N, C-alpha and C positions, 0 to 999 in steps of 0.2 A: 558441603559446597552447595550453593544455590543452583537449582535446576535451570537450564536454559529456558528462556521465555518461549521459544519455538525450537523444535528439533525434528528432523526427518531422519529415519533410519532405514536404509536400504529400500528406498521408495522406487517402485516400478509403476509406470502408467502405460497401458496399452489401449488402443482404440480399434474397434472393428470397422473395417472399410470393405463392405460386402463380405466376401469369404476370407479376405486377408486380414491380418492383424498388424497394426503399425505401432511400434514401441516409441513413445515420446520421451520417456524417462527410463533409464537403465541402472537401477541400484544406486540412487542418489542418497547420500547422507550429508547432513548439514546441521550445524548447531548455531543458534542465534541467541545472544545474551541480551538482557535488558539494557537499553541505552545504546545498542549498536546502531550504526548507520551503514546498512549493508547495501552494496551495489552488486547486482548479479548481471553480468554482461555476456552477451553471446549474439551470434548472427541470427537472422530470421530462421525459424524452424529448429533452433537448438534445444528447445524445451523449456526456456526460461519462464514464459507465461504459464505453461502447464504447472511448473514447479510453484510459482506464486499462487495459483489457484488452489493447489493442494495444501500449501502451508497456511493459506488463509481460510481454509475449510469450505471453499466454494466447490471443490471437486474431491473425489475419493481416489486414493491410490489403488491400483490393481493388486499390488502386494506391498509389503513394508508397513511401517508405522509412522504416524505423526503424533508428537506430544506437544501440548501447550501447558506451560507451568508444571511440567512433569506428569501430566495426565494424558493417558492414551485416548485420543478422541474417537478412535474406531468404535468404542462402546457407546458413543453418544447417538441418540436418535435425532431426527431432523429438527425437532423443536428445541432440544438442548443445544444443538449446533447453532441454531438461529439466535438463541439467547447469548451464547458465547460470543458470536460475532457482534451482536448489539452492544455488549458490555465491554469487550476487550479489543475489538479490531475495527479499523477504519480503512477505507479503500479510496484510491485516487486512480482515475482512468485516463488514458490518452485522449479519448473522445469527450471528456468532461462529464457526459451523462447527466446534464442538467435538463430539467423540464422547461421547455421553451415558454409555456404560458405563465410560469411563476417567476417572481422577481428573485433577486439574489438572496434576500433574507428568507423568503419562503422555501427556496431550494435548500438552504442550510438546515432549516428546521425539520425537513422531511424525515430524517432517520429517527427522530424522537416520537413520531406520530403513531406507529403501529401499536404501541402500548400506551394507555392513558397515563398522563402525568401532569406536571405543573406547566401549563402553557406559558405563563409569564416568565418562569425560570428559563424555559427553552428559548423564548424570544430574546430574553436578556443575554443569554450566553451566545446566541447567534450574532447579535449586535456586537458584542465584545470581540468575538472571533473575526468578524468582518473588519472591524477597526484594526485588529492586530495584523491582518494580512493586507492592510492598506486600502480597504474598500469602504471606509466609513461613510464616504459621500456618494457611494454607488449602490447601496444596499437595496434601493427600491427600483433599480434598473433590471430589465429582463435580459436573458442571455444574448439576444441579438443586438442589444444596446451596449454590450461589453466587448472588449478586445479578447483575443485568445488568451493572453496572459491573465487578464482579469477573470475570465471564466475559470481558468485553472486555479486561481486563488480562491474563487468561490468553492470549487470542489475540495480544496484543502481545508477550508473552514468547515464544510459539510462533513469531511472525514473526521474532524476533531470534535464535533458537536456532543458526542456521548463520552468524551474524555477517554478514548481508547488508550491502551498501553502500547499497542503496536499498529503501525500504519503501513499498508502495502500499496505500492504505486507501480502501475503497469505503463511503461513508456510515458511518464508524465510530461516530458518535454518534446514528445514526438511530433506534436502539431504546432509547435512554437518556433519562432525564429531563434537564432543562437543567443542573442542578447537577452530576450525575454526568458528563454530556457534557463540561462544562468541565474537570472533573478529568482525564478521559481524554485530551482534546486537549492539556491542559497537560502531562501526562506525556509524550506524544509530542514536544511541543516541547522539553521538557527533555532527552529522549534525543537529539534533533536538535542542540541547542546544546552539550551536554556531550560527545557522542561523534562529532559531525560526521556523523551518519547523515542521508542524504537521504530526505525524506518527500514523497510525492505523495498528496494527499488530495482525493477528489472528494465533493462535497456539494451539497445544495440550500439549505443554511443559510448565509446571508451573514455571520452573526456569526463564523464560523470564519476569515474573512478577517483578523480582528484578529491572528491568530497567524502569518500568512504572511510569508515573505520575498519570495515571488513570488505575485501574485494573477492568476489566469487566469479570464476570463469567457467562457463558451461559451453559444451560443444557436443553435438550429436547425442543429446540426452544424458550426458555424463559430466560431472564436475571435474574439470581438468586441473584446477588449482584454486587454492584459497590463500589469501594473504591478509594478515592482520596488520592494519596500518596504525592502530592505536587511536586513542581519543584525542581529538584536537578541536579547536574552535571552528565554527562554521565560516565558510567563505562566501563572499558576495552578499547580496541583500535584496 
């Protein structure tokens, strides 16, 4: 049997707040398979963003294990974790995290720059991705010249520039109106179904569960329920 693309086993995450200890996650176990479109839903403070950061190797669990492609990442040093993220993982954030002085094309290319490579290839792929997310005519515009939905589409293209196997999205529709949010989540679902990209989305919005192949409910640092909805074609666009 093929190993899950990402797996958490009995993950605990505690934070020190002065002399007190606050537990954000309490023994979370979750398995994500290649091609899943996972929606993790829970209220503010439920631990969903903490879980995403740990699954995406941006944070370390206090105890428990995380496996990517069956490999225990706790044995990786910071450099190997950075290389793992660069090759395998993309991130989309609620606040877009675009550099305001760069245009859309330059923002998309950014993740390819820490390590020398073929600039023409990176630029060509960025152009192709921006066209795919509907921004072929806006690629030379800076973030303040784009709408919220367009900025999020830039961040989606940026997350895909290194052709990752898995994309993590933290409240990707949180700063968008409901119509634009549906368009953005529909685009992600389309990329999932057409390219078999694995998506893990954390949100407080239960309406996004309609798009999920796997629905994960989290409350007070614990997963209360997991539902497998099956593979289906994307909604919206």
